LOVEXTOR-91248 format. One record per residue (C-alpha): residue number from 1; residue in one letter; chain; y, x, z. Coordinates in nm, 3 decimals. Layout:
N
<node><i>NUM</i><aa>A</aa><ch>A</ch><north>Y</north><east>X</east><up>Z</up></node>
...
end
This chain:
170
<node><i>1</i><aa>M</aa><ch>A</ch><north>11.347</north><east>9.621</east><up>13.044</up></node>
<node><i>2</i><aa>R</aa><ch>A</ch><north>11.194</north><east>9.451</east><up>12.744</up></node>
<node><i>3</i><aa>G</aa><ch>A</ch><north>11.142</north><east>9.634</east><up>12.415</up></node>
<node><i>4</i><aa>G</aa><ch>A</ch><north>11.421</north><east>9.448</east><up>12.236</up></node>
<node><i>5</i><aa>H</aa><ch>A</ch><north>11.675</north><east>9.542</east><up>12.500</up></node>
<node><i>6</i><aa>L</aa><ch>A</ch><north>11.565</north><east>9.903</east><up>12.504</up></node>
<node><i>7</i><aa>R</aa><ch>A</ch><north>11.590</north><east>9.920</east><up>12.125</up></node>
<node><i>8</i><aa>K</aa><ch>A</ch><north>11.942</north><east>9.773</east><up>12.133</up></node>
<node><i>9</i><aa>L</aa><ch>A</ch><north>12.042</north><east>10.013</east><up>12.409</up></node>
<node><i>10</i><aa>L</aa><ch>A</ch><north>11.918</north><east>10.306</east><up>12.201</up></node>
<node><i>11</i><aa>Y</aa><ch>A</ch><north>12.109</north><east>10.182</east><up>11.896</up></node>
<node><i>12</i><aa>A</aa><ch>A</ch><north>12.421</north><east>10.142</east><up>12.114</up></node>
<node><i>13</i><aa>G</aa><ch>A</ch><north>12.387</north><east>10.506</east><up>12.214</up></node>
<node><i>14</i><aa>L</aa><ch>A</ch><north>12.344</north><east>10.610</east><up>11.851</up></node>
<node><i>15</i><aa>F</aa><ch>A</ch><north>12.649</north><east>10.411</east><up>11.741</up></node>
<node><i>16</i><aa>A</aa><ch>A</ch><north>12.854</north><east>10.562</east><up>12.024</up></node>
<node><i>17</i><aa>A</aa><ch>A</ch><north>12.738</north><east>10.913</east><up>11.929</up></node>
<node><i>18</i><aa>L</aa><ch>A</ch><north>12.825</north><east>10.849</east><up>11.565</up></node>
<node><i>19</i><aa>A</aa><ch>A</ch><north>13.174</north><east>10.733</east><up>11.663</up></node>
<node><i>20</i><aa>V</aa><ch>A</ch><north>13.228</north><east>11.039</east><up>11.881</up></node>
<node><i>21</i><aa>A</aa><ch>A</ch><north>13.101</north><east>11.272</east><up>11.608</up></node>
<node><i>22</i><aa>A</aa><ch>A</ch><north>13.347</north><east>11.120</east><up>11.359</up></node>
<node><i>23</i><aa>S</aa><ch>A</ch><north>13.636</north><east>11.116</east><up>11.607</up></node>
<node><i>24</i><aa>G</aa><ch>A</ch><north>13.786</north><east>11.437</east><up>11.471</up></node>
<node><i>25</i><aa>F</aa><ch>A</ch><north>13.952</north><east>11.221</east><up>11.208</up></node>
<node><i>26</i><aa>H</aa><ch>A</ch><north>14.226</north><east>11.029</east><up>11.383</up></node>
<node><i>27</i><aa>I</aa><ch>A</ch><north>14.593</north><east>10.964</east><up>11.321</up></node>
<node><i>28</i><aa>P</aa><ch>A</ch><north>14.832</north><east>10.994</east><up>11.617</up></node>
<node><i>29</i><aa>V</aa><ch>A</ch><north>15.067</north><east>10.695</east><up>11.635</up></node>
<node><i>30</i><aa>G</aa><ch>A</ch><north>15.290</north><east>10.697</east><up>11.942</up></node>
<node><i>31</i><aa>P</aa><ch>A</ch><north>15.075</north><east>10.679</east><up>12.256</up></node>
<node><i>32</i><aa>A</aa><ch>A</ch><north>14.765</north><east>10.576</east><up>12.054</up></node>
<node><i>33</i><aa>K</aa><ch>A</ch><north>14.535</north><east>10.761</east><up>11.817</up></node>
<node><i>34</i><aa>V</aa><ch>A</ch><north>14.439</north><east>10.547</east><up>11.517</up></node>
<node><i>35</i><aa>F</aa><ch>A</ch><north>14.068</north><east>10.586</east><up>11.435</up></node>
<node><i>36</i><aa>P</aa><ch>A</ch><north>13.940</north><east>10.377</east><up>11.138</up></node>
<node><i>37</i><aa>F</aa><ch>A</ch><north>13.581</north><east>10.499</east><up>11.172</up></node>
<node><i>38</i><aa>Q</aa><ch>A</ch><north>13.550</north><east>10.333</east><up>11.513</up></node>
<node><i>39</i><aa>H</aa><ch>A</ch><north>13.619</north><east>9.998</east><up>11.351</up></node>
<node><i>40</i><aa>A</aa><ch>A</ch><north>13.362</north><east>10.060</east><up>11.077</up></node>
<node><i>41</i><aa>I</aa><ch>A</ch><north>13.107</north><east>10.142</east><up>11.347</up></node>
<node><i>42</i><aa>N</aa><ch>A</ch><north>13.213</north><east>9.829</east><up>11.538</up></node>
<node><i>43</i><aa>V</aa><ch>A</ch><north>13.119</north><east>9.624</east><up>11.232</up></node>
<node><i>44</i><aa>L</aa><ch>A</ch><north>12.778</north><east>9.790</east><up>11.206</up></node>
<node><i>45</i><aa>A</aa><ch>A</ch><north>12.712</north><east>9.760</east><up>11.579</up></node>
<node><i>46</i><aa>G</aa><ch>A</ch><north>12.832</north><east>9.401</east><up>11.610</up></node>
<node><i>47</i><aa>V</aa><ch>A</ch><north>12.606</north><east>9.289</east><up>11.326</up></node>
<node><i>48</i><aa>T</aa><ch>A</ch><north>12.296</north><east>9.495</east><up>11.406</up></node>
<node><i>49</i><aa>I</aa><ch>A</ch><north>12.283</north><east>9.490</east><up>11.787</up></node>
<node><i>50</i><aa>G</aa><ch>A</ch><north>12.504</north><east>9.195</east><up>11.876</up></node>
<node><i>51</i><aa>P</aa><ch>A</ch><north>12.832</north><east>9.143</east><up>12.057</up></node>
<node><i>52</i><aa>W</aa><ch>A</ch><north>12.746</north><east>9.276</east><up>12.403</up></node>
<node><i>53</i><aa>Y</aa><ch>A</ch><north>12.563</north><east>9.591</east><up>12.299</up></node>
<node><i>54</i><aa>G</aa><ch>A</ch><north>12.822</north><east>9.648</east><up>12.025</up></node>
<node><i>55</i><aa>A</aa><ch>A</ch><north>13.098</north><east>9.627</east><up>12.286</up></node>
<node><i>56</i><aa>L</aa><ch>A</ch><north>12.898</north><east>9.864</east><up>12.506</up></node>
<node><i>57</i><aa>A</aa><ch>A</ch><north>12.874</north><east>10.115</east><up>12.220</up></node>
<node><i>58</i><aa>A</aa><ch>A</ch><north>13.251</north><east>10.091</east><up>12.160</up></node>
<node><i>59</i><aa>G</aa><ch>A</ch><north>13.318</north><east>10.135</east><up>12.532</up></node>
<node><i>60</i><aa>I</aa><ch>A</ch><north>13.093</north><east>10.439</east><up>12.563</up></node>
<node><i>61</i><aa>A</aa><ch>A</ch><north>13.247</north><east>10.596</east><up>12.253</up></node>
<node><i>62</i><aa>G</aa><ch>A</ch><north>13.597</north><east>10.525</east><up>12.387</up></node>
<node><i>63</i><aa>I</aa><ch>A</ch><north>13.524</north><east>10.685</east><up>12.724</up></node>
<node><i>64</i><aa>I</aa><ch>A</ch><north>13.369</north><east>10.995</east><up>12.568</up></node>
<node><i>65</i><aa>R</aa><ch>A</ch><north>13.659</north><east>11.025</east><up>12.321</up></node>
<node><i>66</i><aa>I</aa><ch>A</ch><north>13.906</north><east>11.003</east><up>12.608</up></node>
<node><i>67</i><aa>L</aa><ch>A</ch><north>13.719</north><east>11.276</east><up>12.797</up></node>
<node><i>68</i><aa>L</aa><ch>A</ch><north>13.711</north><east>11.497</east><up>12.485</up></node>
<node><i>69</i><aa>G</aa><ch>A</ch><north>14.079</north><east>11.439</east><up>12.408</up></node>
<node><i>70</i><aa>T</aa><ch>A</ch><north>14.014</north><east>11.278</east><up>12.071</up></node>
<node><i>71</i><aa>G</aa><ch>A</ch><north>14.107</north><east>10.936</east><up>12.207</up></node>
<node><i>72</i><aa>T</aa><ch>A</ch><north>14.350</north><east>10.779</east><up>12.450</up></node>
<node><i>73</i><aa>I</aa><ch>A</ch><north>14.312</north><east>10.505</east><up>12.707</up></node>
<node><i>74</i><aa>F</aa><ch>A</ch><north>14.398</north><east>10.265</east><up>12.425</up></node>
<node><i>75</i><aa>A</aa><ch>A</ch><north>14.058</north><east>10.339</east><up>12.266</up></node>
<node><i>76</i><aa>L</aa><ch>A</ch><north>13.904</north><east>10.091</east><up>12.509</up></node>
<node><i>77</i><aa>P</aa><ch>A</ch><north>14.113</north><east>9.779</east><up>12.441</up></node>
<node><i>78</i><aa>G</aa><ch>A</ch><north>14.141</north><east>9.890</east><up>12.078</up></node>
<node><i>79</i><aa>G</aa><ch>A</ch><north>13.766</north><east>9.912</east><up>12.018</up></node>
<node><i>80</i><aa>I</aa><ch>A</ch><north>13.571</north><east>9.688</east><up>12.251</up></node>
<node><i>81</i><aa>P</aa><ch>A</ch><north>13.719</north><east>9.350</east><up>12.145</up></node>
<node><i>82</i><aa>G</aa><ch>A</ch><north>13.661</north><east>9.429</east><up>11.777</up></node>
<node><i>83</i><aa>A</aa><ch>A</ch><north>13.287</north><east>9.484</east><up>11.821</up></node>
<node><i>84</i><aa>L</aa><ch>A</ch><north>13.267</north><east>9.178</east><up>12.045</up></node>
<node><i>85</i><aa>V</aa><ch>A</ch><north>13.437</north><east>8.951</east><up>11.790</up></node>
<node><i>86</i><aa>V</aa><ch>A</ch><north>13.223</north><east>9.080</east><up>11.502</up></node>
<node><i>87</i><aa>G</aa><ch>A</ch><north>12.905</north><east>9.023</east><up>11.702</up></node>
<node><i>88</i><aa>L</aa><ch>A</ch><north>13.006</north><east>8.671</east><up>11.807</up></node>
<node><i>89</i><aa>V</aa><ch>A</ch><north>13.111</north><east>8.568</east><up>11.456</up></node>
<node><i>90</i><aa>Y</aa><ch>A</ch><north>12.791</north><east>8.716</east><up>11.309</up></node>
<node><i>91</i><aa>R</aa><ch>A</ch><north>12.585</north><east>8.531</east><up>11.568</up></node>
<node><i>92</i><aa>L</aa><ch>A</ch><north>12.758</north><east>8.209</east><up>11.460</up></node>
<node><i>93</i><aa>W</aa><ch>A</ch><north>12.749</north><east>8.251</east><up>11.079</up></node>
<node><i>94</i><aa>R</aa><ch>A</ch><north>12.481</north><east>8.515</east><up>11.010</up></node>
<node><i>95</i><aa>R</aa><ch>A</ch><north>12.692</north><east>8.652</east><up>10.724</up></node>
<node><i>96</i><aa>D</aa><ch>A</ch><north>12.817</north><east>9.006</east><up>10.667</up></node>
<node><i>97</i><aa>I</aa><ch>A</ch><north>13.172</north><east>8.875</east><up>10.626</up></node>
<node><i>98</i><aa>A</aa><ch>A</ch><north>13.177</north><east>8.863</east><up>11.006</up></node>
<node><i>99</i><aa>G</aa><ch>A</ch><north>13.280</north><east>9.228</east><up>10.975</up></node>
<node><i>100</i><aa>F</aa><ch>A</ch><north>13.616</north><east>9.120</east><up>10.836</up></node>
<node><i>101</i><aa>F</aa><ch>A</ch><north>13.693</north><east>8.959</east><up>11.173</up></node>
<node><i>102</i><aa>E</aa><ch>A</ch><north>13.703</north><east>9.298</east><up>11.346</up></node>
<node><i>103</i><aa>P</aa><ch>A</ch><north>14.083</north><east>9.320</east><up>11.304</up></node>
<node><i>104</i><aa>I</aa><ch>A</ch><north>14.120</north><east>8.993</east><up>11.497</up></node>
<node><i>105</i><aa>G</aa><ch>A</ch><north>13.950</north><east>9.148</east><up>11.798</up></node>
<node><i>106</i><aa>T</aa><ch>A</ch><north>14.135</north><east>9.476</east><up>11.764</up></node>
<node><i>107</i><aa>G</aa><ch>A</ch><north>14.471</north><east>9.379</east><up>11.617</up></node>
<node><i>108</i><aa>I</aa><ch>A</ch><north>14.525</north><east>9.063</east><up>11.818</up></node>
<node><i>109</i><aa>V</aa><ch>A</ch><north>14.316</north><east>9.077</east><up>12.138</up></node>
<node><i>110</i><aa>G</aa><ch>A</ch><north>14.318</north><east>9.457</east><up>12.170</up></node>
<node><i>111</i><aa>A</aa><ch>A</ch><north>14.689</north><east>9.487</east><up>12.094</up></node>
<node><i>112</i><aa>F</aa><ch>A</ch><north>14.768</north><east>9.216</east><up>12.350</up></node>
<node><i>113</i><aa>L</aa><ch>A</ch><north>14.560</north><east>9.392</east><up>12.618</up></node>
<node><i>114</i><aa>S</aa><ch>A</ch><north>14.717</north><east>9.728</east><up>12.530</up></node>
<node><i>115</i><aa>A</aa><ch>A</ch><north>15.077</north><east>9.606</east><up>12.537</up></node>
<node><i>116</i><aa>Y</aa><ch>A</ch><north>15.062</north><east>9.381</east><up>12.842</up></node>
<node><i>117</i><aa>L</aa><ch>A</ch><north>14.788</north><east>9.531</east><up>13.059</up></node>
<node><i>118</i><aa>V</aa><ch>A</ch><north>14.697</north><east>9.891</east><up>12.979</up></node>
<node><i>119</i><aa>A</aa><ch>A</ch><north>15.036</north><east>10.038</east><up>12.878</up></node>
<node><i>120</i><aa>P</aa><ch>A</ch><north>15.213</north><east>9.918</east><up>13.195</up></node>
<node><i>121</i><aa>L</aa><ch>A</ch><north>14.923</north><east>10.036</east><up>13.413</up></node>
<node><i>122</i><aa>V</aa><ch>A</ch><north>14.935</north><east>10.390</east><up>13.274</up></node>
<node><i>123</i><aa>G</aa><ch>A</ch><north>15.315</north><east>10.409</east><up>13.248</up></node>
<node><i>124</i><aa>K</aa><ch>A</ch><north>15.333</north><east>10.412</east><up>12.869</up></node>
<node><i>125</i><aa>T</aa><ch>A</ch><north>15.566</north><east>10.206</east><up>12.657</up></node>
<node><i>126</i><aa>G</aa><ch>A</ch><north>15.473</north><east>10.006</east><up>12.353</up></node>
<node><i>127</i><aa>T</aa><ch>A</ch><north>15.550</north><east>9.656</east><up>12.238</up></node>
<node><i>128</i><aa>L</aa><ch>A</ch><north>15.294</north><east>9.405</east><up>12.118</up></node>
<node><i>129</i><aa>L</aa><ch>A</ch><north>15.428</north><east>9.447</east><up>11.764</up></node>
<node><i>130</i><aa>F</aa><ch>A</ch><north>15.387</north><east>9.825</east><up>11.787</up></node>
<node><i>131</i><aa>F</aa><ch>A</ch><north>15.023</north><east>9.800</east><up>11.898</up></node>
<node><i>132</i><aa>Q</aa><ch>A</ch><north>14.947</north><east>9.531</east><up>11.642</up></node>
<node><i>133</i><aa>A</aa><ch>A</ch><north>15.087</north><east>9.745</east><up>11.360</up></node>
<node><i>134</i><aa>A</aa><ch>A</ch><north>14.892</north><east>10.053</east><up>11.475</up></node>
<node><i>135</i><aa>F</aa><ch>A</ch><north>14.568</north><east>9.866</east><up>11.540</up></node>
<node><i>136</i><aa>F</aa><ch>A</ch><north>14.581</north><east>9.664</east><up>11.216</up></node>
<node><i>137</i><aa>A</aa><ch>A</ch><north>14.653</north><east>9.985</east><up>11.021</up></node>
<node><i>138</i><aa>S</aa><ch>A</ch><north>14.332</north><east>10.125</east><up>11.164</up></node>
<node><i>139</i><aa>S</aa><ch>A</ch><north>14.107</north><east>9.819</east><up>11.185</up></node>
<node><i>140</i><aa>I</aa><ch>A</ch><north>14.167</north><east>9.668</east><up>10.841</up></node>
<node><i>141</i><aa>P</aa><ch>A</ch><north>14.049</north><east>9.971</east><up>10.640</up></node>
<node><i>142</i><aa>G</aa><ch>A</ch><north>13.783</north><east>10.039</east><up>10.903</up></node>
<node><i>143</i><aa>S</aa><ch>A</ch><north>13.640</north><east>9.688</east><up>10.879</up></node>
<node><i>144</i><aa>I</aa><ch>A</ch><north>13.636</north><east>9.706</east><up>10.498</up></node>
<node><i>145</i><aa>L</aa><ch>A</ch><north>13.451</north><east>10.038</east><up>10.517</up></node>
<node><i>146</i><aa>G</aa><ch>A</ch><north>13.212</north><east>9.890</east><up>10.772</up></node>
<node><i>147</i><aa>V</aa><ch>A</ch><north>13.126</north><east>9.590</east><up>10.554</up></node>
<node><i>148</i><aa>V</aa><ch>A</ch><north>13.071</north><east>9.817</east><up>10.252</up></node>
<node><i>149</i><aa>V</aa><ch>A</ch><north>12.841</north><east>10.046</east><up>10.452</up></node>
<node><i>150</i><aa>L</aa><ch>A</ch><north>12.662</north><east>9.743</east><up>10.594</up></node>
<node><i>151</i><aa>R</aa><ch>A</ch><north>12.597</north><east>9.606</east><up>10.245</up></node>
<node><i>152</i><aa>V</aa><ch>A</ch><north>12.469</north><east>9.944</east><up>10.124</up></node>
<node><i>153</i><aa>L</aa><ch>A</ch><north>12.242</north><east>9.978</east><up>10.428</up></node>
<node><i>154</i><aa>R</aa><ch>A</ch><north>12.101</north><east>9.629</east><up>10.374</up></node>
<node><i>155</i><aa>R</aa><ch>A</ch><north>11.991</north><east>9.735</east><up>10.026</up></node>
<node><i>156</i><aa>T</aa><ch>A</ch><north>11.847</north><east>10.072</east><up>10.127</up></node>
<node><i>157</i><aa>V</aa><ch>A</ch><north>11.719</north><east>10.050</east><up>10.487</up></node>
<node><i>158</i><aa>H</aa><ch>A</ch><north>11.418</north><east>9.855</east><up>10.608</up></node>
<node><i>159</i><aa>D</aa><ch>A</ch><north>11.495</north><east>9.501</east><up>10.725</up></node>
<node><i>160</i><aa>A</aa><ch>A</ch><north>11.386</north><east>9.587</east><up>11.081</up></node>
<node><i>161</i><aa>L</aa><ch>A</ch><north>11.729</north><east>9.734</east><up>11.151</up></node>
<node><i>162</i><aa>F</aa><ch>A</ch><north>11.894</north><east>9.402</east><up>11.074</up></node>
<node><i>163</i><aa>C</aa><ch>A</ch><north>11.635</north><east>9.151</east><up>11.197</up></node>
<node><i>164</i><aa>E</aa><ch>A</ch><north>11.553</north><east>9.056</east><up>11.553</up></node>
<node><i>165</i><aa>E</aa><ch>A</ch><north>11.188</north><east>9.020</east><up>11.456</up></node>
<node><i>166</i><aa>V</aa><ch>A</ch><north>11.030</north><east>9.277</east><up>11.228</up></node>
<node><i>167</i><aa>S</aa><ch>A</ch><north>10.806</north><east>9.018</east><up>11.066</up></node>
<node><i>168</i><aa>R</aa><ch>A</ch><north>11.095</north><east>8.784</east><up>10.978</up></node>
<node><i>169</i><aa>R</aa><ch>A</ch><north>11.264</north><east>8.829</east><up>10.641</up></node>
<node><i>170</i><aa>C</aa><ch>A</ch><north>11.644</north><east>8.826</east><up>10.645</up></node>
end
């Protein structure tokens, strides 16, 4: 495993741990638990470690939250697509506004997966509109918080966290 991959894997673990540590703050909405901090972390992970490692961090956090009881099965389709979309958009544009696309991954893709794949598999009920409302209510403030934190970190933390090469200026 090359150094860059190991570093990204370590950051994925840190982002997952941060999400789990903050998972005490959630809002129960029907069969789902709305968790804005996960979406803020998705923004940070998608931008700093990319779409695949960001999705990995969201998946690990979702699984641990499910095991701890602070999340439901809907944490997986509600979190993973958001980090993936942020990472892909950031890879394309290289702008922090990619974080505002997190609700597209969560509120559109994640809600669709939750309503038409996950809910029927686990015997829960919930329409697409229900999941979209719950996921947008969580992901919109979460993505705003994530972009704000990202901007603050860019001004206070060494560029190495945000650059693929330490010697390159962002």
